[in-house]
C-alpha positions as CSV (number, residue, x, y, z in Angstrom):
1,M,34.2,93.7,68.9
2,E,35.6,95.3,66.0
3,T,38.1,96.9,68.1
4,T,39.7,94.3,69.6
5,I,39.9,92.2,66.1
6,H,41.9,95.2,65.1
7,G,44.4,95.3,67.7
8,A,44.8,91.5,67.7
9,L,45.5,91.9,64.0
10,L,48.0,95.0,64.2
11,A,49.8,92.7,67.4
12,M,49.7,90.0,65.4
13,L,51.0,92.2,61.7
14,A,53.7,93.3,64.0
15,G,55.0,90.1,64.7
16,C,55.1,88.9,61.4
17,I,57.3,92.3,60.3
18,F,59.7,91.7,63.4
19,S,60.0,88.1,62.9
20,D,60.4,88.1,58.8
21,V,62.9,91.2,59.4
22,K,64.9,89.1,62.0
23,W,64.6,85.7,60.7
24,R,63.1,85.7,57.4
25,R,60.1,83.5,58.7
26,I,56.9,84.5,59.4
27,P,55.3,81.9,61.8
28,N,52.3,79.7,60.7
29,F,50.4,80.9,63.8
30,L,50.5,84.4,62.8
31,C,49.1,83.7,59.6
32,L,46.6,81.3,61.0
33,G,45.3,84.2,63.5
34,I,45.0,86.8,61.1
35,A,43.1,84.0,58.7
36,L,41.0,83.2,62.0
37,L,40.3,87.2,62.7
38,G,39.3,87.7,59.4
39,L,36.8,85.3,59.3
40,A,35.2,86.6,62.8
41,E,35.3,90.1,61.3
42,T,33.6,88.8,57.7
43,A,31.0,86.8,59.8
44,L,30.3,89.8,62.0
45,D,30.2,92.5,59.3
46,T,29.2,90.4,55.9
47,P,28.2,87.0,56.6
48,G,26.8,86.3,53.1
49,A,30.4,87.1,52.2
50,T,32.6,84.3,54.4
51,F,32.8,81.6,51.9
52,G,33.1,83.9,49.2
53,R,36.3,85.3,50.7
54,L,37.5,81.9,51.8
55,L,37.2,81.0,48.2
56,I,39.4,83.7,46.7
57,S,41.9,83.2,49.5
58,G,42.3,79.6,48.8
59,A,42.7,80.5,45.1
60,L,45.4,83.2,46.2
61,F,47.0,80.8,48.1
62,V,47.4,78.3,45.4
63,G,48.7,80.5,42.8
64,G,51.0,81.9,45.0
65,L,52.2,78.6,45.1
66,A,53.6,78.9,41.6
67,L,55.9,81.9,43.0
68,H,57.0,80.0,45.8
69,Q,57.9,77.2,43.5
70,K,60.0,79.9,40.9
71,K,61.9,80.9,44.4
72,I,60.0,84.6,43.7
73,L,58.0,84.9,47.0
74,G,58.4,82.8,50.2
75,G,56.0,80.7,52.0
76,G,55.2,82.7,54.6
77,D,54.2,85.8,52.2
78,I,51.9,83.7,50.5
79,K,50.3,82.5,53.6
80,L,50.5,86.2,55.1
81,L,48.7,87.3,51.6
82,A,46.1,84.7,51.6
83,A,45.3,85.3,55.4
84,L,44.9,89.3,54.7
85,S,42.9,88.5,51.7
86,I,39.8,87.2,53.7
87,F,39.3,90.8,55.3
88,L,38.9,92.5,51.7
89,A,36.3,92.3,49.3
90,P,36.8,90.9,46.3
91,I,37.1,94.5,44.1
92,E,39.9,95.6,46.9
93,L,42.1,92.8,46.0
94,R,43.9,94.1,42.8
95,L,44.5,97.1,44.6
96,F,46.0,95.4,47.4
97,I,47.9,93.4,44.9
98,L,49.2,96.6,43.4
99,L,49.9,98.5,46.4
100,T,51.9,95.3,47.9
101,L,54.3,95.3,44.9
102,I,54.6,98.7,44.9
103,A,55.7,98.9,48.4
104,G,58.0,95.7,48.0
105,G,59.6,97.9,45.5
106,F,60.5,100.4,48.0
107,V,61.7,97.4,50.5
108,G,63.8,96.2,47.9
109,L,65.6,99.2,46.9
110,F,66.5,99.6,50.5
111,Y,67.9,96.2,51.0
112,M,69.9,96.8,47.6
113,G,71.0,99.8,49.4
114,L,72.0,97.8,52.5
115,G,73.6,95.6,50.3
116,W,76.0,98.5,48.5
117,L,77.0,99.8,51.9
118,R,78.1,95.6,52.6
119,R,80.0,95.6,49.5
120,L,82.3,98.9,50.6
121,R,83.2,96.9,53.3
122,D,83.0,93.1,51.6
123,K,83.7,93.2,47.6
124,D,82.2,89.9,47.5
125,A,79.1,90.6,49.8
126,P,75.7,89.8,47.6
127,L,74.1,93.1,46.5
128,V,71.0,91.6,47.6
129,S,70.4,88.3,49.2
130,N,66.6,87.8,50.3
131,V,64.2,90.4,51.0
132,P,61.6,90.4,53.9
133,Y,58.3,90.9,52.2
134,A,56.3,91.2,55.2
135,L,56.5,94.6,55.4
136,A,55.5,95.7,52.3
137,I,52.7,92.9,52.5
138,V,51.5,94.8,55.6
139,V,51.8,98.0,54.0
140,G,49.7,97.3,51.0
141,F,47.1,96.2,53.3
142,I,47.3,99.3,55.6
143,F,46.5,101.4,52.6
144,I,43.6,99.7,51.8
145,R,42.0,99.7,55.0
146,P,43.6,102.6,57.0
147,M,40.8,102.5,59.4
148,F,42.8,99.7,61.4
149,L,45.4,102.1,62.3
150,G,42.6,105.0,63.0
151,E,41.2,103.2,65.8
152,F,44.6,103.2,67.9
153,I,46.0,106.7,66.8
154,P,44.8,109.6,68.5
155,R,43.5,112.4,66.4
156,I,44.9,115.8,66.5
157,G,42.1,118.6,67.2
158,H,39.7,116.8,68.6
């Protein structure tokens, strides 16, 4: 069952990245699907933790709304962060946020580089307009939970 959940999760995360890069939107149905997968996995692995993880996810969502109000993060980014937080134990959340911020710095630098290339052709082009943050969120999550990938990547020498 876990392999099915993890496979579906990886497909949804890929959809989030694709959609965010192409259209700068993360569809609600993907965030909802990820949250439901997180609830299913939590209910199977640690049923006693389900309610607490939902509370933490809700708090992260409400806190993220302040960042959305200040135009720091998009609404889809906040929904994705909240949905993925259901998969994580409370002690893992700080590291998840830190790794997401670090990955976001690299994604931001990449898009700034693209902005500089655009400026070579057009002096009025913005250096950075907006950054698709789903990639950084997913990278932060995968660094916390690399076993999701391990089930689908063949091991060399085994």
